[in-house]
N, CA and C of each residue as an Amber inpcrd file, in Angstrom:
protein
   339
  15.1390000   4.8840000   3.9990000  13.9180000   5.2230000   3.4260000
  13.6410000   6.7650000   3.8520000  14.6650000   7.4510000   4.3640000
  14.4780000   8.7860000   4.7760000  14.0240000   9.6340000   3.6220000
  14.4530000   9.3150000   2.4670000  14.0470000  10.1480000   1.2570000
  12.5930000  10.0950000   1.0160000  11.9020000   9.1280000   1.6420000
  10.4650000   8.9700000   1.3560000   9.7880000  10.2440000   1.8920000
  10.1810000  10.8250000   2.9280000   9.4740000  11.9070000   3.5160000
   9.5600000  13.2230000   2.7060000  10.4840000  13.1980000   1.8130000
  10.6050000  14.3890000   0.9490000   9.5590000  14.5020000  -0.1750000
   9.0260000  13.3610000  -0.4660000   7.9170000  13.2280000  -1.4480000
   6.5880000  13.6590000  -0.7900000   6.0920000  14.8200000  -1.2360000
   4.9080000  15.3020000  -0.5430000   3.5500000  15.0250000  -1.2500000
   3.6120000  14.3700000  -2.3520000   2.3930000  14.0860000  -3.1810000
   2.1160000  12.5880000  -3.0780000   1.3880000  12.1530000  -2.1710000
   1.0890000  10.7160000  -2.0220000  -0.3930000  10.4790000  -2.3860000
  -0.6260000   9.2660000  -2.8860000  -2.0740000   8.8200000  -3.1000000
  -2.1520000   7.3770000  -2.8060000  -3.3160000   6.9420000  -2.4360000
  -3.6170000   5.5460000  -2.1430000  -4.5280000   4.9910000  -3.2610000
  -4.3710000   3.7470000  -3.3750000  -5.2820000   2.9920000  -4.2440000
  -5.6280000   1.6490000  -3.6720000  -6.9050000   1.2340000  -3.9520000
  -7.4160000  -0.0790000  -3.6620000  -7.2750000  -0.9070000  -4.7820000
  -6.5400000  -2.0820000  -4.7070000  -6.3980000  -2.8690000  -5.9390000
  -7.4730000  -3.9200000  -5.9020000  -8.4810000  -3.6780000  -6.6880000
  -9.7030000  -4.4090000  -6.6470000 -10.2820000  -4.8120000  -7.9860000
 -10.0350000  -3.8740000  -8.8570000 -10.8130000  -4.0880000 -10.2780000
  -9.8280000  -4.5780000 -11.3700000 -10.4390000  -5.2160000 -12.3050000
  -9.6790000  -5.8090000 -13.4640000 -10.4200000  -5.1800000 -14.6810000
  -9.6790000  -4.4390000 -15.4560000 -10.3030000  -3.8250000 -16.7000000
 -10.9700000  -2.4750000 -16.5030000 -10.8320000  -1.9940000 -15.2980000
 -11.3520000  -0.6470000 -15.0700000 -10.4520000   0.0640000 -13.9420000
 -10.4360000   1.3060000 -13.9670000  -9.6160000   2.0190000 -12.8580000
  -9.9430000   1.6320000 -11.5540000  -8.8580000   1.3680000 -10.6310000
  -9.0820000   1.1910000  -9.1700000  -9.3450000   2.4890000  -8.4760000
 -10.0630000   2.4110000  -7.4350000 -10.2840000   3.6070000  -6.5960000
  -9.0000000   4.2750000  -6.2700000  -8.9270000   5.5440000  -6.2020000
  -7.7770000   6.3330000  -5.9320000  -8.1720000   7.6120000  -5.1320000
  -7.3700000   7.8760000  -4.0890000  -7.6860000   9.0350000  -3.2810000
  -6.3540000   9.5180000  -2.6660000  -6.3880000  10.7470000  -2.0740000
  -5.2710000  11.4320000  -1.5880000  -5.3950000  11.3810000   0.0080000
  -4.6560000  10.4960000   0.7350000  -4.7850000  10.3940000   2.1760000
  -4.3250000  11.6480000   2.9080000  -4.6970000  11.6650000   4.1480000
  -4.2900000  12.7750000   5.0480000  -2.7620000  12.6300000   5.2920000
  -2.1400000  13.6870000   5.4950000  -0.7480000  13.7270000   5.7610000
  -0.3650000  12.8760000   7.0470000  -1.2510000  12.9730000   8.1200000
  -0.9710000  12.1220000   9.2830000  -1.0970000  10.6090000   8.9100000
  -1.9820000  10.2170000   8.0980000  -2.0230000   8.8000000   7.5900000
  -0.7890000   8.3800000   6.8950000  -0.2820000   9.2300000   5.9770000
   0.9330000   8.9420000   5.2170000   2.1130000   8.8950000   6.1710000
   2.2140000   9.7430000   7.1840000   3.3240000   9.6530000   8.1290000
   3.2620000   8.2630000   8.8540000   2.0750000   7.7410000   9.3030000
   2.0810000   6.5390000   9.9650000   2.3770000   5.3310000   9.0280000
   1.9220000   5.4490000   7.7660000   2.2440000   4.3850000   6.8280000
   3.6600000   4.3460000   6.5250000   4.3230000   5.4610000   6.3870000
   5.8970000   5.5200000   6.1140000   6.5590000   4.9430000   7.3750000
   6.1230000   5.2330000   8.5750000   6.7710000   4.7250000   9.7060000
   6.6190000   3.1950000   9.7730000   5.4800000   2.7260000   9.4060000
   5.1570000   1.2250000   9.4120000   6.2600000   0.6930000   8.4450000
   6.3410000   1.1970000   7.2400000   7.2450000   0.6690000   6.2050000
   8.6620000   0.8110000   6.5910000   9.1740000   1.8620000   7.1580000
  10.4950000   2.0650000   7.6350000  10.9100000   1.0320000   8.6210000
   9.9950000   0.6930000   9.6390000  10.2100000  -0.2270000  10.7410000
   9.9550000  -1.6620000  10.3560000   9.4470000  -1.9580000   9.2490000
   9.0330000  -3.2710000   8.9150000  10.3330000  -4.1100000   8.5190000
  10.4170000  -5.3180000   9.1420000  11.6090000  -6.1240000   8.9130000
  11.6750000  -6.6050000   7.4920000  12.9190000  -6.7160000   6.9640000
  13.1520000  -7.2840000   5.6650000  12.6950000  -8.7200000   5.5480000
  12.0620000  -9.0510000   4.4220000  11.5970000 -10.4830000   4.1810000
  12.4290000 -11.0720000   3.1190000  12.7790000 -12.3600000   3.1210000
  13.3790000 -12.9970000   2.0200000  12.3860000 -13.6720000   1.0600000
  11.0140000 -13.5420000   1.4920000   9.9940000 -13.9660000   0.6560000
   9.7830000 -13.2700000  -0.5540000   9.6880000 -13.9780000  -1.7780000
   9.3550000 -13.1240000  -3.0060000   7.9610000 -12.7840000  -2.9380000
   7.5710000 -11.7780000  -3.5810000   6.2100000 -11.2090000  -3.4730000
   5.7690000 -10.8580000  -4.9530000   4.5750000 -11.4290000  -5.2610000
   4.0200000 -11.1550000  -6.4670000   2.5480000 -10.8300000  -6.1370000
   2.0180000  -9.8830000  -6.7170000   0.5890000  -9.7380000  -6.6220000
  -0.1410000 -10.7430000  -7.3330000  -1.1460000 -11.3260000  -6.7390000
  -1.8320000 -12.4370000  -7.3300000  -2.6210000 -11.9670000  -8.6260000
  -2.7320000 -12.9630000  -9.5660000  -3.4570000 -12.6130000 -10.8270000
  -4.8430000 -13.1430000 -10.5770000  -5.5720000 -12.6520000  -9.6210000
  -6.9050000 -13.1010000  -9.2750000  -7.8980000 -11.8750000  -9.4680000
  -9.1340000 -12.1940000  -9.5930000 -10.1560000 -11.1810000  -9.6250000
 -10.4550000 -10.7970000  -8.1630000 -10.8060000  -9.5090000  -8.0010000
 -11.2240000  -9.1080000  -6.6610000 -10.0330000  -8.3940000  -5.9650000
 -10.1720000  -8.4700000  -4.6990000  -9.1270000  -7.6290000  -3.8430000
  -7.8190000  -8.1710000  -3.9550000  -6.7400000  -7.3780000  -4.2770000
  -5.2640000  -7.7280000  -4.3450000  -4.4450000  -6.8790000  -3.6160000
  -4.9890000  -6.0850000  -2.5990000  -4.1790000  -5.3520000  -1.7390000
  -4.3700000  -3.8900000  -1.8990000  -3.5200000  -3.1140000  -1.2380000
  -3.6840000  -1.5890000  -1.2720000  -2.2150000  -1.0900000  -1.5370000
  -2.2320000   0.1490000  -2.0230000  -0.9010000   0.7410000  -2.4610000
  -0.8340000   2.2150000  -1.9780000   0.3770000   2.5610000  -1.5990000
   0.6610000   4.0320000  -1.2350000   1.6990000   4.3410000  -2.3160000
   1.4080000   5.4580000  -3.1460000   2.2830000   5.7860000  -4.2520000
   2.6950000   7.1830000  -4.1830000   3.9330000   7.6090000  -4.5530000
   4.3770000   8.8780000  -4.7900000   5.1670000   8.9370000  -6.1050000
   5.7350000   9.9980000  -6.4750000   6.4440000  10.0940000  -7.7410000
   7.5650000   9.1460000  -7.8170000   8.2420000   8.9130000  -6.6100000
   9.4540000   8.1120000  -6.5430000   9.3770000   6.7220000  -6.0920000
   8.2440000   6.3860000  -5.3350000   8.1100000   5.1240000  -4.6610000
   6.7140000   4.6110000  -4.6990000   6.5900000   3.2360000  -4.6570000
   5.3440000   2.4800000  -4.5070000   5.4570000   1.5140000  -3.5200000
   4.4360000   1.5350000  -2.4860000   4.4980000   0.5500000  -1.3700000
   3.1940000  -0.1820000  -1.5080000   3.1960000  -1.4960000  -1.8640000
   1.9540000  -2.2990000  -2.0200000   1.8360000  -3.1900000  -0.8090000
   0.6970000  -3.4030000  -0.0860000   0.5140000  -4.2720000   0.9380000
  -0.5220000  -5.2420000   0.6480000  -0.0910000  -6.5430000   0.8790000
  -1.1740000  -7.5700000   0.7170000  -0.8100000  -8.8140000   1.5900000
  -1.6820000  -9.3090000   2.3200000  -1.5290000 -10.5320000   3.0900000
  -0.2290000 -10.5880000   3.9700000   0.1480000  -9.4390000   4.6580000
   1.1990000  -9.4730000   5.5590000   2.5580000  -9.1100000   4.9050000
   2.5990000  -8.7470000   3.6610000   3.9140000  -8.3960000   3.0480000
   3.7370000  -6.9470000   2.5250000   4.9310000  -6.2000000   2.3930000
   4.9760000  -4.9080000   1.7970000   5.9680000  -5.0940000   0.6360000
   5.5560000  -4.7750000  -0.5090000   6.4510000  -4.7730000  -1.7270000
   6.7410000  -3.3220000  -2.0590000   8.0310000  -2.9970000  -1.8260000
   8.4480000  -1.5220000  -1.9550000   9.3170000  -1.4020000  -3.2270000
   8.8180000  -0.5080000  -4.1670000   9.5220000  -0.2790000  -5.3700000
  10.0300000   1.1740000  -5.5590000  11.3320000   1.2820000  -5.8100000
  11.8850000   2.6070000  -6.0860000  12.6740000   2.4630000  -7.3430000
  12.1230000   3.0450000  -8.4300000  12.7260000   3.0010000  -9.7820000
  12.8710000   1.4390000 -10.1200000  13.9760000   0.9230000 -10.3280000
  14.2270000  -0.4630000 -10.7760000  14.4820000  -1.3680000  -9.4500000
  14.5180000  -0.7540000  -8.3670000  14.9490000  -1.5420000  -7.1300000
  13.6960000  -1.9500000  -6.4250000  13.5590000  -3.1550000  -5.9230000
  12.4090000  -3.6200000  -5.1210000  12.9890000  -4.3240000  -3.9010000
  12.1460000  -4.2460000  -2.9420000  12.3920000  -5.0240000  -1.6840000
  11.0810000  -5.4960000  -1.0660000  11.1250000  -6.6110000  -0.3410000
   9.9890000  -7.0960000   0.3870000  10.1990000  -7.0070000   1.8910000
   9.2180000  -6.5090000   2.4810000   9.2870000  -6.4390000   3.8920000
   7.9360000  -7.0730000   4.5390000   7.9960000  -7.3290000   5.8310000
   6.7970000  -7.9710000   6.5160000   6.0170000  -6.8200000   7.0990000
   4.7300000  -6.8550000   6.7940000   3.7570000  -5.9740000   7.3510000
   3.2350000  -6.4770000   8.6120000   3.9270000  -6.2270000   9.6680000
   3.5980000  -6.8610000  11.0290000   2.1190000  -6.4840000  11.3220000
   1.4330000  -7.5800000  11.6600000  -0.0180000  -7.6060000  12.0530000
  -0.7910000  -6.9240000  10.9560000  -0.3380000  -6.8470000   9.7660000
  -0.9510000  -6.1820000   8.6430000  -1.2400000  -4.7290000   8.9580000
  -0.4740000  -4.0380000   9.6840000  -0.6930000  -2.6620000  10.1730000
  -0.7860000  -1.7360000   9.0750000   0.0390000  -1.9020000   8.0480000
   0.0400000  -0.9190000   6.8900000  -1.2280000  -1.1060000   6.1280000
  -1.5460000  -2.2480000   5.7660000  -2.7300000  -2.6850000   5.0030000
  -4.0350000  -2.2150000   5.6650000  -4.0940000  -2.5200000   7.0090000
  -5.2560000  -2.2330000   7.8230000  -5.4990000  -0.6680000   7.9770000
  -4.4650000   0.0690000   8.1190000  -4.4730000   1.4950000   8.2450000
  -5.1180000   2.1540000   6.9940000  -4.7300000   1.6590000   5.8630000
  -5.3340000   2.1840000   4.6550000  -6.7990000   1.7610000   4.5790000
  -7.0290000   0.4220000   4.7780000  -8.4480000   0.0450000   4.6510000
  -9.4150000   0.6410000   5.7770000  -8.8360000   0.9990000   6.9250000
  -9.5950000   1.6750000   7.9790000  -9.9240000   3.1160000   7.6520000
  -9.1710000   3.6950000   6.7700000  -9.2850000   5.0560000   6.3950000
  -9.7380000   5.3120000   4.9020000 -10.4480000   4.4270000   4.4500000
 -11.0510000   4.5060000   3.1010000 -11.9420000   5.6390000   3.0320000
 -12.0290000   6.4170000   2.0040000 -13.0570000   7.4140000   1.8260000
 -14.4370000   6.7690000   1.8330000 -15.3910000   7.3540000   2.3690000
 -16.7470000   6.8520000   2.5260000 -17.2760000   6.1550000   1.2490000
 -16.9770000   6.8260000   0.0790000 -17.5010000   6.4520000  -1.1640000
 -16.9410000   5.0260000  -1.5720000 -15.9470000   4.6040000  -0.9590000
 -15.3080000   3.3120000  -1.3050000 -15.5660000   2.1490000  -0.2160000
 -16.2080000   2.4730000   0.8190000 -16.3660000   1.5680000   2.0150000
 -17.3850000   0.4130000   1.5740000 -18.1780000   0.5420000   0.5600000
 -19.0410000  -0.5080000   0.1730000 -18.3540000  -1.5520000  -0.6770000
 -17.2410000  -1.3070000  -1.1560000 -16.5910000  -2.2640000  -2.0410000
 -16.1900000  -3.5160000  -1.3530000 -16.1730000  -4.6450000  -2.0030000
 -15.8780000  -5.9120000  -1.4150000 -14.3240000  -6.2150000  -1.2770000
 -13.7420000  -5.4860000  -0.2890000 -12.2190000  -5.6280000  -0.1950000
 -11.8720000  -6.6450000   0.9140000 -12.8770000  -7.1150000   1.8120000
 -12.4990000  -8.0420000   2.9250000 -12.1710000  -9.4080000   2.3270000
 -11.5240000 -10.1880000   3.1870000 -11.1610000 -11.5370000   2.8410000
 -12.1890000 -12.5250000   3.4090000
């Protein structure tokens, strides 16, 4: 995943809405660095990962032009082009870091479990 760090335009999104755009923001570079470190160190999982087709909170995502990393309930789903892999989000560190650094205007949204 070393190539991840060459992508300098990252954004985060809270996967919460159905039928309207999800909240989107550009995280601080220091947060992106921590998130990428979590993803790089996360152990590979043999568990298949599908985002649930439910209403309400369905995880968080960190996206660049080349990669998407979605976190939900202890798993990371990493997509690069047509390639995907699932990793374990230890202690939900990736997901919690994004949720703990939401912009103030999104903190009122019902994203908790």
